[in-house]
N, C-alpha and C positions, 0 to 999 in steps of 0.2 A: 367117749365116742370118737372113733377115728374117721375123719372125713376125707383126708388126703393120704396118699401113700407116702411113706417115709423115703424120700429120695434126696440125694445131695443137691444143693442149689447154690446159686450165686446171686449177689445183690449188686445192682448197678444203679447209679444216680446220674441223671442228666440235669445239669444246671443251665439256666437260661442266662445269657450274658446281660449285664446290667443295662446296657444301652437298648436292649430289646424288651425288657420286662414291662415297660409301661404300655406297649402295644397290646400285650396279652392281658394286662390288668384291665384295660378298658374295653377290649373286644374278646370276650371269653370264648367265642366260637372258634377262634384261632387255635385254642388249646387242643381241640380234637385233632386237627391236622398235624400239629406239632407232635402229639402223642403217636400218631401213625408213622410219622417220619422217624421218630426215635426208635420205634419197634422195628421198622424196616431196616434201619442201619444196624440195629442189634442182631437181627436175623442174619444179615450178610456176614457180620463178624462171627457169629456162632457156627454158621455153615462152613466157613473157612477154617475154623478151629477144630471141627469134628471131621476127622479123616475117614469117613465112611460114605458109602453111596447114598445119595438122596436123604440126608438127615432132615428131620422136621423138628425144629426147636419149639419149645413151648414155655409159656410163662405169662406174666401179667405185668402191665405197665400202667401206672396211675399218676395223676397230678396230685401231689401231696401237700403242698404248702403255699399259702399266700400270707406272708407276714408283713403287715404295714406298720412302720414305726415312724412316727413324726418326731424329728429331731428338734432339739432346742433352738436351732437356728432357722427352723421353719421348713427345712427340706424334708421330703418324704422318702423313706427307704422301703422298697418293695423287694421281697425275696421270694423266688419261685423256683421249683424244681420238680422233676419227675423221678419216681423211683420204680424200679422193676425187680421182680423176683423171678428168676429163670432157673429151671431145673438143669442140673449139670449132667446132661446126657442127651439122649435123642429118642424120638419116636421113629418107628419104621412106617412105611406106607400102610401096613396092616395093623398099626397102632400098638405095637409091642414096644416096651421101653428097654 
């Protein structure tokens, strides 16, 4: 069963700096805002890269990992990132690819 059209795509990963990870680990509501910020910055990049009038980029961005690793010395290591799958093209205002 084919659910999606076969279109070329790109994969982007946004990592959260170590110094900020604990804020997002303890307040998960912040992840929604961070996800929106990542998508908005990605849209700016994609619109600048596509040299056509009024491109409408499309894709999905999700929070994918929280890995908590307690080290032998008692420190806790938290890894977080967002991943996005963006099609390599554009929609027009009338939704043509």
